[in-house]
C-alpha positions in Angstrom: 0.1 0.0 -0.1 1.3 3.8 -0.4 2.6 4.9 2.5 0.7 8.0 3.6 3.0 10.5 3.0 3.7 10.0 -0.5 -0.2 9.9 -1.3 -0.9 13.5 0.6 2.8 14.5 -1.7 1.3 13.0 -4.4 -1.9 13.9 -3.8 -2.1 16.4 -2.1 -2.0 19.1 -4.8 -5.6 18.0 -6.5 -8.2 20.7 -4.8 -5.7 23.7 -5.1 -4.0 24.6 -1.8 -5.9 21.5 0.5 -3.8 18.8 1.5 -6.4 18.2 3.8 -8.5 16.2 1.3 -6.1 13.9 0.5 -4.9 13.5 4.2 -8.4 12.6 4.9 -9.1 10.7 2.2 -6.1 8.1 2.8 -6.7 8.0 6.9 -10.8 6.9 5.7 -9.6 4.4 4.0 -10.9 5.3 0.9 -7.9 5.0 -1.1 -7.1 1.7 -2.8 -4.2 -0.2 -4.8 -3.8 0.0 -8.1 -4.0 3.8 -7.9 -6.5 4.8 -10.6 -7.9 8.9 -11.6 -10.9 7.4 -11.5 -10.6 5.1 -8.5 -8.4 8.3 -7.0 -10.8 11.2 -8.0 -13.6 9.2 -5.8 -12.1 8.8 -3.1 -11.1 12.9 -2.8 -14.7 13.8 -3.8 -15.8 12.0 -1.1 -14.0 14.0 1.2 -14.2 17.5 0.0 -18.6 16.6 -0.2 -17.9 15.2 3.6 -16.0 18.4 4.3 -17.9 21.4 6.4 -19.2 24.2 4.2 -16.6 26.3 6.2 -13.9 23.7 4.5 -15.3 24.1 1.4 -15.8 27.6 0.5 -11.7 28.1 1.9 -10.7 25.1 -1.2 -12.8 27.9 -3.4 -10.8 30.5 -2.2 -7.6 28.9 -2.3 -8.5 28.8 -6.8 -6.5 32.1 -8.7 -9.3 34.8 -10.7 -8.8 33.5 -14.1 -6.4 35.5 -16.4 -5.8 37.4 -12.7 -3.1 39.1 -10.5 -0.9 35.9 -9.7 -1.6 35.1 -13.5 0.0 38.2 -14.6 2.4 37.9 -11.5 3.8 34.6 -12.3 2.5 33.0 -8.9 0.0 30.6 -10.1 0.7 26.9 -9.3 2.0 24.5 -12.3 -1.2 23.3 -12.8 -3.1 26.6 -12.7 -0.7 28.1 -15.3 -1.4 25.2 -17.4 -4.8 24.6 -17.3 -5.3 28.6 -18.4 -3.0 28.3 -20.5 -4.0 25.6 -22.4 -7.4 28.2 -22.7 -5.6 30.6 -24.1 -6.1 32.8 -21.3 -1.9 33.7 -21.0 -2.9 35.6 -24.5 -5.5 37.8 -23.9 -6.3 41.3 -25.3 -6.1 44.3 -23.4 -10.4 44.7 -23.7 -10.8 40.8 -23.0 -8.2 41.2 -19.9 -10.1 44.2 -18.8 -13.0 42.7 -19.0 -12.0 39.6 -17.1 -10.7 41.3 -14.2 -14.1 43.4 -14.4 -16.2 39.5 -13.7 -13.6 38.9 -11.5 -14.5 42.2 -9.3 -18.1 41.3 -9.7 -17.9 38.3 -8.9 -16.3 37.9 -5.9 -18.0 40.8 -4.8 -21.1 38.4 -5.1 -20.3 35.0 -4.1 -17.2 36.0 -1.9 -15.2 33.4 -4.1 -13.2 33.4 -6.8 -15.5 32.2 -10.4 -14.5 28.6 -11.4 -14.9 26.1 -14.4 -12.5 23.1 -15.2 -11.2 24.6 -18.4 -9.8 22.0 -20.3 -11.5 21.8 -23.4 -12.6 25.5 -23.6 -11.4 28.7 -25.4 -11.5 32.2 -24.1 -14.4 33.2 -25.4 -16.4 29.6 -23.8 -15.6 31.0 -20.7 -16.3 34.1 -21.5 -20.0 33.2 -21.6 -19.7 30.7 -19.0 -19.3 34.0 -17.1 -21.6 36.5 -18.1 -24.2 33.4 -17.7 -23.2 32.5 -14.1 -22.6 35.7 -12.5 -26.8 36.3 -12.3 -27.0 32.8 -10.7 -28.3 32.9 -7.1 -25.9 32.4 -4.0 -26.7 28.6 -4.0 -26.5 28.0 -7.6 -23.3 29.3 -7.9 -21.9 27.5 -5.0 -23.0 24.2 -6.0 -22.0 24.8 -9.8 -18.7 25.8 -8.3 -18.7 22.7 -6.2 -18.5 20.6 -8.8 -16.2 22.2 -11.4 -13.8 22.6 -8.6 -14.5 18.1 -8.5 -14.1 18.5 -12.5 -10.6 20.3 -11.8 -9.8 17.6 -10.0 -10.2 14.8 -12.6 -8.4 16.5 -15.4 -5.6 16.8 -13.0 -5.5 13.3 -11.7 -5.7 12.1 -15.2 -3.0 14.0 -15.7 -1.3 12.4 -12.6 -2.4 9.2 -13.5 -2.6 8.7 -17.0 -3.7 4.9 -18.0 
């Protein structure tokens, strides 16, 4: 069986800056070998869904703004940098960047966490369309949507880590 420290080291960043999810999955016996993307994803999502409201909100708040100040200053995690670049968010026009900045500010002001979307397979136009649409959601709808998106991001990251 994989050692706890190794498991947390490999998978503790799958949910942005939230190693407690991997720690709890391991400690609760939710991890079994062989490690597969689907199996680890199920274990981590089980813990994420069982986390307190405050903990889940904390996970959401660890995600960076899309095309935001961390991206501009080069301070994203490697996973977030790669994901945002893959969607073209590192190649925005000044007008597009201004729109992302405006939407990020409005969204955080309304929901108290950043806009989160699994960008894999999407381009900047897809993301902007989702951003414009979701900003009109209720707080409850958007919290649920953001949590689903975080789980989707985790799934993509695990597929990359555990290419089968």
